[in-house]
RODO-2510 file (C-alpha; in nm, 4 decimals, decimal comma):
residues 137
     n   res          X          Y          Z
     1     m     5,9595     9,7295     7,3316
     2     q     6,2170     9,7682     7,5573
     3     t     6,2739     9,5880     7,8850
     4     i     6,3881     9,7917     8,1948
     5     q     6,6113     9,5658     8,4256
     6     p     6,5566     9,6347     8,7915
     7     e     6,8271     9,7854     8,9898
     8     p     6,9843     9,5372     9,2386
     9     l     6,8803     9,5734     9,6052
    10     k     7,1321     9,7914     9,8085
    11     y     7,1742     9,8108    10,1717
    12     i     7,3102    10,0816    10,3861
    13     i     7,6051     9,9797    10,5957
    14     g     7,7989    10,2298    10,7792
    15     g     7,6578    10,5186    10,5534
    16     q     7,7667    10,3251    10,2377
    17     a     7,5290    10,1442     9,9793
    18     v     7,6252     9,7936     9,9348
    19     t     7,4984     9,5248     9,7157
    20     i     7,4498     9,1662     9,8097
    21     e     7,7449     9,0567     9,5947
    22     q     7,9843     9,3016     9,7574
    23     l     7,8406     9,2015    10,1051
    24     s     7,9201     8,8484    10,0504
    25     a     8,2679     8,9169     9,8935
    26     n     8,3674     9,1257    10,2052
    27     a     8,2181     8,8721    10,4581
    28     p     8,4953     8,7219    10,6847
    29     k     8,5827     8,3785    10,5955
    30     v     8,5336     8,1335    10,8894
    31     k     8,7845     7,8932    10,9405
    32     r     8,6789     7,5849    11,1760
    33     p     8,9438     7,4055    11,4002
    34     p     8,9883     7,0254    11,2980
    35     a     8,7830     6,7906    11,4982
    36     d     8,9402     6,6315    11,8029
    37     t     8,9912     6,2661    11,6934
    38     s     9,2168     6,1576    11,9908
    39     q     8,9539     6,0773    12,2107
    40     k     8,7305     5,7608    12,2107
    41     f     8,3614     5,7523    12,0867
    42     h     8,0867     5,5072    12,1139
    43     k     7,8170     5,4710    11,8802
    44     g     7,6131     5,1963    12,0250
    45     f     7,5474     4,8275    11,9463
    46     r     7,4524     4,6746    11,6210
    47     v     7,2501     4,3532    11,5861
    48     e     7,3602     4,1731    11,2705
    49     g     7,2972     3,8233    11,0951
    50     h     7,1701     3,6593    10,7785
    51     p     6,8011     3,7533    10,7127
    52     p     6,5560     3,4454    10,6898
    53     g     6,5390     3,2861    10,3585
    54     t     6,8717     3,4313    10,2230
    55     m     7,0614     3,1040    10,2738
    56     e     6,7907     2,9066    10,0984
    57     q     6,8129     3,1610     9,7875
    58     a     7,1816     3,1377     9,7883
    59     e     7,1727     2,7536     9,7807
    60     k     6,9125     2,7648     9,5153
    61     s     7,0952     2,9964     9,2938
    62     q     7,4266     2,8172     9,3306
    63     k     7,2671     2,4872     9,2340
    64     a     7,0985     2,6547     8,9509
    65     d     7,4426     2,7915     8,8425
    66     l     7,5922     2,4574     8,8604
    67     e     7,3057     2,2814     8,6637
    68     q     7,3234     2,5449     8,3953
    69     f     7,7207     2,5049     8,3686
    70     l     7,7060     2,1205     8,3381
    71     h     7,4225     2,1140     8,0942
    72     a     7,6477     2,3758     7,8776
    73     q     7,9382     2,1536     7,9357
    74     r     7,7267     1,8434     7,8024
    75     q     7,6589     2,0259     7,4939
    76     g     8,0161     2,1520     7,4495
    77     q     7,9488     2,5193     7,5110
    78     a     8,0859     2,5728     7,8357
    79     f     8,4689     2,6008     7,9302
    80     g     8,6721     2,7127     8,1903
    81     k     8,6248     2,6589     8,5867
    82     q     8,3267     2,4769     8,7147
    83     p     8,1010     2,6397     8,9774
    84     k     8,1726     2,4872     9,3111
    85     e     7,9317     2,2536     9,4861
    86     w     7,7228     2,4251     9,7523
    87     d     7,8819     2,4646    10,1051
    88     e     7,6698     2,6121    10,3815
    89     k     7,9561     2,6504    10,6202
    90     h     8,1569     2,8479    10,3562
    91     w     7,8600     3,0637    10,2835
    92     r     7,8021     3,1464    10,6479
    93     m     8,1534     3,2610    10,7102
    94     t     8,1872     3,4637    10,3797
    95     h     7,8551     3,6156    10,3372
    96     k     7,8054     3,9643    10,4670
    97     k     7,5644     3,9787    10,7669
    98     r     7,3027     4,2461    10,7369
    99     p     7,1837     4,4717    11,0463
   100     v     6,8503     4,3636    11,1837
   101     r     6,7802     4,7342    11,2555
   102     a     6,9056     5,0409    11,0613
   103     k     6,9719     5,2428    11,3742
   104     p     7,2202     5,0938    11,6387
   105     y     7,1072     5,0516    11,9863
   106     e     7,2370     5,2602    12,2812
   107     v     7,2046     5,0202    12,5499
   108     p     7,3552     4,6637    12,5185
   109     e     7,0429     4,4985    12,6940
   110     a     6,8324     4,6340    12,4259
   111     a     7,0501     4,4965    12,1718
   112     k     7,0683     4,1495    12,3234
   113     l     6,6784     4,1498    12,3445
   114     c     6,6677     4,2351    11,9655
   115     a     6,9325     3,9611    11,9004
   116     d     6,7177     3,7003    12,0710
   117     m     6,3877     3,7995    11,8798
   118     a     6,5787     3,8037    11,5631
   119     t     6,7083     3,4451    11,6354
   120     k     6,3437     3,3373    11,6864
   121     a     6,2303     3,5077    11,3658
   122     g     6,4489     3,2743    11,1751
   123     w     6,7709     3,5038    11,1361
   124     l     7,0763     3,3022    11,1204
   125     d     7,4299     3,3706    11,2926
   126     v     7,2936     3,6698    11,4931
   127     v     7,5668     3,8825    11,6717
   128     v     7,5802     4,1820    11,8601
   129     t     7,8759     4,4018    11,7559
   130     e     7,9993     4,7108    11,9530
   131     i     8,0393     5,0178    11,7289
   132     k     8,3196     5,2221    11,8627
   133     r     8,6572     5,3879    11,7756
   134     d     8,9573     5,3756    11,9873
   135     t     9,2329     5,6099    11,8645
   136     a     9,4697     5,5569    12,1600
   137     a     9,7105     5,3526    11,9583
***
């Protein structure tokens, strides 16, 4: 049994039969100008901080790692540098803050209100950061 391949669809343009492949090959290429990055733009205000419970989890993990290392060291199985003791101040300065809300606020008053609510909900080190780019330099 022999199968017959259907003939490709043809369009009549200017009195000439053209297939889709020919049409796309002869289409003009659109060249877009580069975006103008010389101006400032503003993307809003982001509320960031440490979520409730993350510091306690980090402290618990750090202490468990230290205990595990000391236990292995007593048995003569651990060598090298000992994990540091828990330091809350160091953790707060170095740990990356997470956004309270995925989408930034457009109005600074709304961001401030969100920061207040996040602080009341148990978030630590809550700050409002302005998201902008200034390319005047």
